[in-house]
C-alpha positions as CSV (number, residue, x, y, z in Angstrom):
1,M,0.0,0.0,0.0
2,P,1.6,3.3,-1.0
3,L,2.3,5.9,1.6
4,R,0.0,8.9,1.7
5,D,1.6,12.3,1.0
6,N,0.7,14.5,3.9
7,T,2.7,17.5,2.8
8,A,-0.3,19.7,2.2
9,N,-1.5,19.1,5.8
10,H,1.7,20.4,7.4
11,A,2.1,24.1,6.4
12,A,5.5,25.7,7.2
13,P,5.3,27.9,10.3
14,D,5.2,31.7,9.7
15,R,8.5,33.6,10.2
16,T,9.3,37.2,11.0
17,F,11.3,39.4,8.7
18,Q,14.8,40.1,10.0
19,V,15.8,43.8,9.7
20,D,19.4,44.8,9.1
21,L,19.3,48.1,11.1
22,R,22.6,49.4,9.6
23,G,21.2,48.9,6.2
24,L,18.0,50.6,7.2
25,V,19.9,53.6,8.6
26,D,21.9,53.8,5.3
27,L,18.6,53.7,3.4
28,L,17.2,56.6,5.6
29,S,20.3,58.7,5.2
30,H,20.5,58.4,1.4
31,H,16.9,58.2,0.3
32,L,14.5,59.4,3.0
33,Y,16.2,62.3,4.7
34,S,18.0,65.1,2.8
35,S,20.7,65.5,5.5
36,P,21.9,64.1,8.8
37,R,20.9,67.5,10.4
38,V,17.3,66.2,10.5
39,Y,18.1,64.2,13.6
40,L,17.6,67.3,15.7
41,R,14.3,68.1,14.0
42,E,13.1,64.5,14.7
43,L,14.1,64.8,18.4
44,M,12.4,68.2,18.8
45,Q,9.3,66.9,17.0
46,N,9.0,63.9,19.3
47,A,9.4,66.3,22.3
48,V,6.6,68.6,20.9
49,D,4.3,65.7,20.4
50,A,5.0,64.5,23.9
51,L,4.1,68.0,25.3
52,T,0.9,67.9,23.2
53,A,0.0,64.6,24.8
54,R,0.9,65.9,28.3
55,H,-1.4,68.9,27.8
56,A,-4.2,66.5,27.1
57,V,-3.6,65.0,30.6
58,E,-2.8,68.3,32.3
59,P,-4.3,71.2,30.2
60,H,-3.0,74.0,32.4
61,G,0.5,72.8,33.0
62,A,3.6,74.9,32.0
63,F,5.9,72.6,30.1
64,G,8.9,73.1,27.8
65,I,11.8,71.7,25.9
66,R,15.5,72.0,26.9
67,L,18.4,71.3,24.5
68,Y,22.0,70.8,25.6
69,A,25.2,70.3,23.5
70,D,28.8,70.7,24.8
71,G,30.7,69.0,22.0
72,S,30.7,65.6,23.7
73,V,26.9,64.9,24.0
74,V,23.7,66.2,22.5
75,R,20.7,66.1,24.8
76,V,17.0,66.9,24.3
77,E,14.8,66.9,27.4
78,D,11.0,67.5,27.5
79,D,8.3,67.8,30.1
80,G,6.0,65.6,28.0
81,V,3.8,62.7,28.7
82,G,6.7,60.2,29.0
83,L,6.8,56.4,28.6
84,T,6.1,53.4,30.8
85,E,8.2,50.3,30.5
86,A,5.5,48.7,28.4
87,D,5.5,51.8,26.1
88,V,9.2,51.5,25.7
89,H,9.0,47.8,24.6
90,T,6.1,48.6,22.3
91,F,7.2,51.8,20.7
92,L,11.0,52.2,20.9
93,A,11.8,48.6,20.1
94,T,9.5,48.2,17.1
95,I,10.5,50.0,13.9
96,G,7.6,51.8,12.3
97,R,5.3,51.8,15.3
98,S,4.5,55.2,16.8
99,S,3.2,56.2,20.2
100,K,1.0,58.7,18.3
101,R,-0.9,55.7,17.0
102,A,-1.8,54.3,20.4
103,E,-5.5,53.7,20.9
104,Q,-5.7,56.0,23.9
105,V,-4.6,59.0,21.7
106,A,-5.8,57.8,18.3
107,E,-8.6,60.4,18.3
108,Q,-6.0,63.1,18.8
109,R,-3.6,62.1,16.0
110,A,-4.3,65.4,14.1
111,D,-2.7,67.2,17.1
112,F,0.7,65.5,16.5
113,I,3.3,66.4,13.9
114,G,4.8,62.9,13.4
115,Q,2.7,59.9,12.4
116,F,5.2,57.3,11.1
117,G,7.3,56.1,14.1
118,I,10.7,56.0,12.4
119,G,12.0,59.4,13.4
120,L,14.2,58.1,16.3
121,L,16.2,56.1,13.8
122,S,17.5,59.3,12.3
123,C,19.7,59.7,15.4
124,F,21.8,56.8,14.1
125,L,22.9,59.1,11.4
126,V,25.1,60.9,13.9
127,A,25.5,58.5,16.8
128,D,26.0,54.7,17.4
129,E,23.9,54.6,20.5
130,I,20.7,56.3,21.6
131,H,20.0,56.7,25.3
132,V,16.4,57.4,26.4
133,L,15.4,58.1,30.0
134,S,11.6,58.5,30.5
135,R,9.0,58.7,33.2
136,S,5.3,58.5,32.4
137,A,2.9,61.3,33.5
138,R,-0.1,59.0,33.0
139,T,0.8,56.5,35.8
140,P,1.1,57.9,39.3
141,D,4.4,57.0,41.0
142,A,5.7,55.4,37.8
143,P,9.3,54.4,37.9
144,A,11.8,55.8,35.5
145,V,12.6,53.7,32.4
146,E,16.0,53.6,30.7
147,W,16.3,52.4,27.1
148,R,19.6,52.0,25.2
149,G,19.4,51.3,21.4
150,R,22.5,50.5,19.4
151,G,23.2,50.7,15.7
152,D,23.8,47.0,15.5
153,G,20.1,46.4,16.2
154,S,20.4,45.4,19.9
155,Y,18.8,47.3,22.8
156,S,18.4,47.0,26.5
157,V,15.7,48.2,28.9
158,R,15.7,48.6,32.7
159,T,13.6,50.3,35.3
160,L,15.2,52.8,37.7
161,P,14.0,54.5,40.9
162,S,11.8,57.5,40.3
163,S,14.6,59.6,41.8
164,A,16.5,58.9,38.5
165,R,14.0,61.3,36.9
166,P,12.0,63.2,39.5
167,R,9.5,64.7,37.1
168,P,7.6,63.1,34.2
169,G,9.0,63.6,30.7
170,T,11.7,62.2,28.5
171,T,15.5,62.8,28.0
172,V,17.2,61.6,24.8
173,T,21.0,61.6,24.9
174,L,23.4,61.0,22.0
175,T,27.1,60.6,22.0
176,P,28.1,61.7,18.5
177,R,30.5,59.8,16.3
178,A,33.7,61.5,15.3
179,D,32.5,61.9,11.7
180,A,29.3,63.7,12.9
181,G,31.0,66.8,14.4
182,E,29.6,69.0,11.6
183,W,26.1,68.5,12.9
184,T,26.6,68.1,16.7
185,R,28.9,71.1,17.7
186,P,27.2,73.4,20.2
187,A,26.9,76.4,17.8
188,Q,25.5,74.1,15.0
189,V,22.9,72.5,17.4
190,H,21.8,75.9,18.5
191,S,21.6,77.1,14.8
192,L,19.6,74.0,13.8
193,A,17.3,74.4,16.8
194,R,16.4,78.0,15.7
195,H,16.2,76.9,12.1
196,F,13.6,74.1,12.8
197,G,11.9,75.5,15.9
198,S,11.7,79.3,15.7
199,L,7.9,79.2,15.4
200,L,7.2,76.4,17.9
201,R,4.4,77.3,20.4
202,H,6.2,75.6,23.4
203,P,9.2,77.3,25.1
204,V,12.5,75.9,23.9
205,T,15.9,76.8,25.4
206,F,19.5,75.9,24.5
207,D,22.4,75.3,26.9
208,D,26.0,75.0,25.5
209,G,27.5,73.8,28.8
210,T,29.4,77.0,29.6
211,G,27.4,77.7,32.7
212,G,25.3,80.6,31.4
213,P,21.5,80.7,31.3
214,G,19.8,78.8,28.6
215,A,19.3,80.8,25.4
216,P,15.8,81.0,24.1
217,V,15.4,79.3,20.7
218,N,11.9,80.8,20.0
219,P,11.7,83.9,22.1
220,E,8.8,85.5,20.2
221,P,5.7,84.1,18.6
222,A,5.3,84.2,14.8
223,P,5.2,87.8,13.6
224,W,1.6,87.4,12.3
225,S,0.5,86.3,15.7
226,R,1.8,89.4,17.5
227,T,-0.1,92.7,18.2
228,Y,1.2,96.0,16.8
229,P,0.2,99.6,17.6
230,T,-0.7,100.5,14.0
231,P,-1.4,98.8,10.7
232,G,1.7,100.4,9.3
233,A,3.8,99.0,12.1
234,R,2.4,95.5,11.4
235,S,3.1,95.9,7.7
236,R,6.7,96.9,8.3
237,A,7.3,94.1,10.8
238,L,6.0,91.5,8.3
239,A,8.1,92.9,5.5
240,A,11.2,92.8,7.9
241,Y,10.5,89.2,8.7
242,G,10.1,88.4,5.0
243,E,13.5,90.0,4.3
244,E,15.1,88.1,7.2
245,V,13.8,84.8,5.9
246,F,14.2,85.2,2.2
247,G,17.0,87.8,1.9
248,F,15.1,90.4,-0.2
249,T,13.0,93.4,0.5
250,P,9.4,92.5,-0.6
251,L,7.6,94.7,-3.0
252,D,4.7,94.0,-0.7
253,T,3.5,91.4,1.8
254,I,0.2,89.6,1.6
255,E,-1.2,88.2,4.8
256,L,-2.5,84.6,4.5
257,D,-5.1,83.3,6.9
258,L,-7.1,80.1,6.4
259,P,-8.9,79.3,9.7
260,A,-10.4,76.1,8.3
261,V,-7.0,74.4,8.3
262,G,-5.3,76.6,10.9
263,L,-3.0,78.2,8.4
264,K,-1.4,81.6,8.9
265,G,1.6,83.3,7.2
266,I,2.7,85.8,4.6
267,A,3.4,85.8,0.9
268,C,6.3,88.1,-0.1
269,V,6.0,89.7,-3.5
270,L,9.4,89.5,-5.3
271,P,10.7,92.9,-6.3
272,E,12.3,91.7,-9.5
273,T,11.3,89.7,-12.6
274,V,11.8,86.0,-12.4
275,P,12.1,83.6,-15.4
276,A,8.8,82.4,-16.7
277,G,7.7,79.1,-15.1
278,R,10.5,79.2,-12.5
279,R,8.9,78.1,-9.2
280,H,10.3,79.1,-5.9
281,G,10.2,76.9,-2.9
282,H,8.1,78.1,0.0
283,R,8.9,77.8,3.7
284,V,6.2,75.6,5.3
285,H,5.9,74.9,9.1
286,V,3.5,72.4,10.5
287,K,2.3,73.2,14.0
288,G,5.3,75.5,14.4
289,M,8.0,72.9,13.2
290,L,9.7,73.7,10.0
291,L,8.8,71.1,7.4
292,S,10.4,72.3,4.2
293,E,12.0,75.4,2.7
294,Q,11.3,74.1,-0.9
295,A,7.6,73.3,-0.8
296,E,6.6,74.2,-4.3
297,E,3.2,72.4,-4.1
298,I,1.7,74.9,-1.7
299,L,0.9,77.4,-4.5
300,P,-0.2,77.0,-8.2
301,E,2.4,77.3,-10.9
302,W,1.4,80.8,-12.0
303,A,2.2,82.2,-8.6
304,F,5.9,82.4,-9.2
305,F,6.0,86.1,-8.3
306,V,5.8,85.4,-4.5
307,R,7.6,83.4,-1.8
308,C,5.6,82.2,1.2
309,V,6.2,81.3,4.8
310,V,3.3,79.7,6.4
311,D,2.4,77.7,9.5
312,A,-0.4,75.2,9.3
313,E,-2.2,72.8,11.6
314,S,-3.9,70.4,9.2
315,L,-1.4,69.7,6.4
316,R,0.0,66.2,6.3
317,P,3.8,65.7,6.1
318,T,5.2,62.8,4.1
319,A,7.2,60.1,5.9
320,S,10.4,62.1,5.7
321,R,8.6,65.1,7.0
322,E,10.4,67.2,4.4
323,S,7.5,67.8,2.0
324,L,3.7,67.8,2.0
325,Y,1.4,64.8,1.3
326,E,-0.6,65.5,-1.9
327,D,-4.3,65.1,-0.8
328,D,-7.6,66.9,-1.0
329,T,-6.7,69.2,1.9
330,L,-3.5,70.4,0.2
331,A,-5.4,70.9,-3.0
332,A,-8.0,73.0,-1.2
333,V,-5.3,75.0,0.5
334,R,-3.6,75.7,-2.8
335,D,-6.9,76.9,-4.3
336,A,-7.6,79.1,-1.3
337,L,-4.1,80.7,-1.3
338,A,-4.4,81.3,-5.0
339,E,-7.7,83.2,-4.3
340,R,-5.8,85.3,-1.7
341,L,-3.3,86.3,-4.3
342,R,-6.0,87.2,-6.8
343,A,-7.7,89.3,-4.2
344,W,-4.4,91.2,-3.5
345,I,-4.0,91.9,-7.3
346,A,-7.6,93.2,-7.3
347,R,-7.0,95.5,-4.3
348,A,-3.9,96.9,-5.9
349,A,-5.7,97.6,-9.2
350,A,-8.6,99.3,-7.4
351,S,-6.7,101.4,-4.7
352,D,-3.0,101.5,-5.3
353,P,-2.1,102.3,-8.9
354,D,1.6,103.0,-8.1
355,L,2.0,99.5,-6.4
356,L,0.2,97.9,-9.4
357,H,2.5,99.6,-11.9
358,R,5.6,98.5,-10.0
359,F,4.2,95.0,-9.8
360,L,3.3,94.7,-13.4
361,Q,6.7,96.1,-14.5
362,A,8.3,93.1,-12.7
363,H,5.7,90.4,-13.1
364,H,3.5,91.0,-16.1
365,L,4.2,87.6,-17.5
366,A,2.8,85.9,-14.3
367,V,-0.3,88.1,-14.5
368,K,-0.7,87.3,-18.2
369,S,-0.6,83.6,-17.5
370,L,-3.3,84.1,-14.8
371,A,-5.4,86.3,-17.0
372,V,-5.6,83.6,-19.7
373,H,-7.6,81.4,-17.4
374,D,-9.2,84.0,-15.0
375,D,-11.9,86.2,-16.5
376,E,-11.9,88.5,-13.5
377,I,-8.2,89.2,-13.7
378,L,-8.6,89.6,-17.5
379,R,-11.2,92.3,-17.2
380,M,-9.4,94.0,-14.4
381,L,-5.8,94.1,-15.7
382,L,-5.7,93.4,-19.5
383,P,-5.9,97.2,-20.3
384,W,-2.9,97.7,-18.0
385,L,-0.6,95.0,-19.2
386,P,2.4,96.0,-21.3
387,F,2.9,94.6,-24.8
388,E,5.6,95.1,-27.5
389,T,4.0,97.2,-30.2
390,T,4.9,99.3,-33.2
391,D,4.5,102.3,-30.8
392,G,7.0,100.7,-28.4
393,H,6.3,99.0,-25.1
394,T,2.9,100.2,-24.0
395,T,-0.4,99.1,-22.5
396,L,-3.2,97.8,-24.7
397,D,-5.4,100.6,-23.3
398,E,-3.1,103.3,-24.6
399,F,-2.5,101.4,-27.9
400,A,-6.2,100.9,-28.6
401,R,-6.9,104.6,-28.2
402,T,-4.4,105.3,-31.1
403,H,-5.3,102.4,-33.4
404,R,-8.9,101.5,-34.1
405,T,-7.8,98.2,-35.6
406,V,-5.2,96.3,-33.6
407,L,-3.2,93.9,-35.7
408,V,-1.3,91.0,-34.0
409,T,1.5,88.9,-35.3
410,S,1.7,85.1,-34.7
411,S,5.5,85.2,-34.0
412,V,8.3,87.4,-32.8
413,E,10.0,86.8,-36.1
414,E,7.0,88.1,-38.1
415,F,6.8,91.2,-35.9
416,R,10.4,92.1,-36.3
417,Q,10.1,91.7,-40.1
418,V,7.3,94.3,-40.4
419,A,7.6,96.5,-37.3
420,A,9.5,99.5,-38.8
421,I,7.5,99.5,-42.1
422,A,4.1,99.0,-40.4
423,S,4.9,101.8,-38.1
424,A,5.8,104.1,-41.0
425,A,2.6,103.1,-42.7
426,G,0.5,104.0,-39.7
427,L,-0.5,100.4,-38.9
428,G,-0.8,99.4,-35.2
429,V,0.8,96.0,-34.8
430,V,1.3,94.0,-31.5
431,N,3.9,91.4,-31.1
432,G,1.9,88.3,-30.5
433,G,4.8,85.9,-30.5
434,Y,5.5,85.9,-26.7
435,T,3.8,83.5,-24.4
436,Y,0.1,84.3,-23.8
437,D,0.3,87.7,-25.8
438,R,-1.6,86.7,-29.0
439,E,-4.4,85.0,-27.1
440,L,-4.8,88.0,-24.7
441,V,-4.8,90.6,-27.5
442,H,-7.6,88.8,-29.2
443,R,-9.6,89.1,-26.0
444,L,-9.3,92.9,-26.0
445,P,-12.8,93.4,-27.4
446,E,-14.3,91.7,-24.4
447,I,-13.0,94.6,-22.4
448,R,-13.2,97.3,-25.0
449,P,-16.1,96.5,-27.5
450,E,-15.1,99.4,-29.7
451,A,-11.7,97.9,-30.4
452,A,-11.2,95.6,-33.4
453,V,-8.4,92.9,-33.4
454,A,-7.2,90.9,-36.4
455,D,-4.2,88.7,-37.2
456,L,-1.7,90.5,-39.4
457,D,-1.9,89.1,-42.9
458,P,1.0,89.8,-45.3
459,A,-1.5,91.1,-47.8
460,T,-2.6,93.7,-45.2
461,L,0.9,95.1,-45.0
462,T,1.7,95.1,-48.7
463,A,-1.6,96.8,-49.4
464,H,-0.3,99.8,-47.4
465,L,2.8,100.0,-49.5
466,D,2.6,102.5,-52.4
467,P,3.0,101.2,-55.9
468,V,5.6,102.8,-58.2
469,D,4.5,104.7,-61.3
470,R,4.2,102.7,-64.6
471,E,7.3,104.1,-66.2
472,T,9.5,103.1,-63.2
473,E,7.9,99.7,-63.2
474,L,8.7,99.2,-66.9
475,A,12.3,100.4,-66.6
476,A,12.9,98.0,-63.7
477,A,11.2,95.0,-65.5
478,A,14.4,93.4,-66.8
479,Y,16.0,93.6,-63.4
480,L,13.0,92.2,-61.6
481,A,12.9,89.2,-64.0
482,Q,16.6,88.5,-63.2
483,A,15.9,88.8,-59.5
484,R,12.9,86.5,-59.6
485,D,15.0,83.9,-61.5
486,A,17.8,84.2,-59.0
487,L,15.5,83.8,-56.0
488,A,13.3,81.1,-57.4
489,V,15.3,78.5,-55.4
490,F,13.8,80.1,-52.3
491,D,10.2,80.2,-53.6
492,C,10.5,84.0,-53.5
493,D,8.7,86.5,-55.7
494,V,10.1,90.1,-56.1
495,A,8.1,93.3,-56.3
496,L,9.0,97.0,-56.4
497,R,7.1,99.5,-54.1
498,T,7.8,102.7,-52.2
499,F,7.5,102.8,-48.4
500,Q,9.0,104.4,-45.4
501,P,11.6,104.4,-43.9
502,A,13.6,105.1,-47.0
503,S,16.7,103.7,-45.3
504,A,15.2,100.2,-45.6
505,P,16.2,98.8,-49.0
506,A,13.9,95.7,-48.9
507,L,11.3,93.9,-46.9
508,L,11.1,90.1,-46.9
509,V,7.5,89.1,-46.2
510,D,7.5,85.4,-45.2
511,S,5.8,83.6,-42.4
512,R,6.9,80.5,-40.6
513,E,3.7,78.7,-41.6
514,A,4.4,79.5,-45.3
515,R,7.9,78.1,-45.0
516,H,6.6,74.9,-43.5
517,E,4.0,74.6,-46.2
518,R,6.7,75.0,-48.9
519,T,8.9,72.4,-47.2
520,R,6.0,69.9,-47.2
521,S,5.2,70.6,-50.8
522,Q,8.9,70.1,-51.7
523,L,8.9,66.8,-49.8
524,A,5.8,65.7,-51.8
525,R,7.5,66.5,-55.1
526,E,10.6,64.5,-54.1
527,Q,8.4,61.5,-53.0
528,E,6.2,61.3,-56.1
529,G,5.0,57.7,-56.6
530,G,4.5,55.0,-53.9
531,L,2.6,55.2,-50.7
532,W,4.2,58.4,-49.4
533,G,3.7,60.1,-52.7
534,D,0.0,59.4,-52.6
535,I,-0.3,60.6,-49.0
536,L,1.7,63.8,-49.4
537,G,0.1,64.5,-52.8
538,A,-3.3,64.5,-51.2
539,L,-2.0,67.0,-48.6
540,R,-0.3,69.2,-51.1
541,Q,-1.7,72.7,-51.4
542,E,-0.6,75.7,-53.4
543,A,2.4,76.7,-51.3
544,P,2.4,80.4,-50.4
545,R,5.5,82.1,-51.8
546,A,7.8,84.5,-49.9
547,Q,7.9,88.1,-51.3
548,L,10.9,90.4,-51.4
549,I,9.6,93.9,-51.7
550,L,12.2,96.4,-53.0
551,N,12.0,100.0,-51.8
552,Q,12.2,102.4,-54.7
553,L,12.9,105.2,-52.3
554,N,16.2,103.6,-51.2
555,P,19.3,104.8,-53.2
556,L,20.8,101.3,-53.3
557,V,17.6,99.9,-54.9
558,R,17.4,102.7,-57.4
559,T,20.9,101.9,-58.5
560,A,20.4,98.2,-58.5
561,V,17.3,98.2,-60.8
562,T,19.4,100.0,-63.5
563,I,21.9,97.1,-63.7
564,D,21.8,95.5,-67.2
565,E,24.6,93.0,-66.7
566,P,22.7,89.7,-66.0
567,E,25.2,88.1,-63.5
568,L,25.6,91.3,-61.6
569,A,21.9,91.8,-61.5
570,R,21.4,88.3,-60.0
571,T,24.2,88.9,-57.5
572,S,22.7,92.2,-56.3
573,A,19.3,90.6,-56.0
574,E,20.8,87.8,-53.8
575,A,22.6,90.4,-51.7
576,L,19.3,92.3,-51.1
577,Y,17.5,89.1,-50.2
578,G,20.3,88.1,-47.8
579,Q,20.2,91.6,-46.1
580,A,16.4,91.5,-45.8
581,A,16.6,87.9,-44.3
582,M,19.1,89.1,-41.7
583,L,17.0,92.1,-40.9
584,S,14.0,89.8,-40.2
585,R,16.1,88.3,-37.3
586,R,14.8,84.8,-38.0
587,P,17.2,81.9,-38.1
588,L,18.9,81.6,-41.5
589,R,18.7,78.4,-43.4
590,P,22.1,76.9,-44.5
591,A,21.3,77.8,-48.2
592,E,20.6,81.4,-47.2
593,S,23.8,81.7,-45.2
594,S,25.7,80.3,-48.2
595,L,23.9,82.8,-50.5
596,I,24.9,85.8,-48.3
597,N,28.6,84.8,-48.3
598,R,28.6,84.0,-52.1
599,S,26.9,87.3,-53.1
600,F,29.2,89.3,-50.9
601,L,32.3,87.7,-52.5
602,D,30.9,88.1,-56.0
603,L,30.2,91.8,-55.5
604,L,33.7,92.2,-54.0
605,A,35.2,90.4,-57.0
606,H,33.2,92.6,-59.4
607,A,34.4,95.7,-57.7
608,L,38.0,94.6,-57.9
609,R,37.7,93.7,-61.6
610,K,36.1,97.1,-62.3
611,D,38.9,99.0,-60.5
612,S,41.6,97.0,-62.4
């Protein structure tokens, strides 16, 4: 009788993951935390959370945090709720478990900064051993408990007489490694404490071991929480704080207050232009503790004209506590702060034209990006926004008063081609090639119904150029034929007109879209036959040609059209084309660069032959 296989009835016992603590610390230092300096922030944060829990037990107690560093040890002591021996085994010896998650305080989790239970491990970034001495405030006559955790993953726990720590609370002591001196010297510890904890609501002091009184880390509440004798004094104090934090004198400060999430702070308007789309990091505190100096996500992308410093109650930090968790609350805060910035712009437009002018001079691109999507800002500020026009840099409001029809180009290149000649012809043209400009100019009739806006068509410009008389046209016919033949390779026609300024010998009328269409048609011709030929042939249209318009008022052109030597006529036409192409300031194609060089050399050679 064969033996029965009972393997399926005898499952292997469950096993527990083994954690290499050194490897975990290395992971924290290289991937979770930005710098070893965060060890002090984590210790201060744990102390603040312990005080928060203590106040839940004793609401009217006066509790604080004391820091000590003398070069040999770093110590953080708090008057918080403390730990029992069971708490120590549960929370300090289990990675990832936090006392803030305990059932008895679960309903108060929102009151704590930390939620992840791994902050104490950051101390291994600067020390090989963590010494914790704690006494619980929840248990009367509780003994003191000592915990020693080591970087190799081992730890020890023992209870001590209550005299070892007469009052409830916790003291964490680190003996720094030799390579951690950069972060544990007394002056550095004091600096880090002020950096992270300047806005904490609990009193924090620092002692450097020299025997003097402890120095206050956060001697004053946040500037927006103080009282001032006058609104002007408040405004100056907030501006001074912004300058201290960010290093520039704000153009203005905008107070931020969102009671629903317990957020307060200021936005400092940058006094100078910043590159489009460049987002500045903002200084975000959570319950007084500095979370990040580079929190871009607190404001929308268009708000790159301000830098903010805020303190919030309800924003969630990520596991590293160096950025914000993207959730519905953060999205709502971002929208609400954006509304505060819009309201500030509206107030400036309504009551402070000088401030508005200085703001728009520096940040018109930011406002344009906002106006594209915000009808209220569009109606309020579009007439005030500066644009590049044939009348110089001016506002649309002033420009529309001078020109009943506002023409707008589709590119910077097109504007530069026609600006001087359009201005001389009395046409009002706006450069629509910059980001947002063309779209905004087309919306001008929404604000000024009497204004007409149209895209600039080459035919519109050429229609304003005066034709030459019939005799002049006939006399120049032979030259124009030679010029058209020479420039046929560029799909360019040649015409003779008169226009101002007379110093301009020629105007090259050619759009980027026309060049693209000609390139596509050329490709279709080269691919005749086969699948690609059929596809491109179906797409082929009559490609618009470029047009070189020669100015009869220019002395050089008047001389050129009298040339009867064919080769010299062709060369002069190529030179005029090349000059007009360069004056358009668009990128030259390789064939055009070659033509300019060749025509110059040919003219030089002709001049030398004539002299000889």
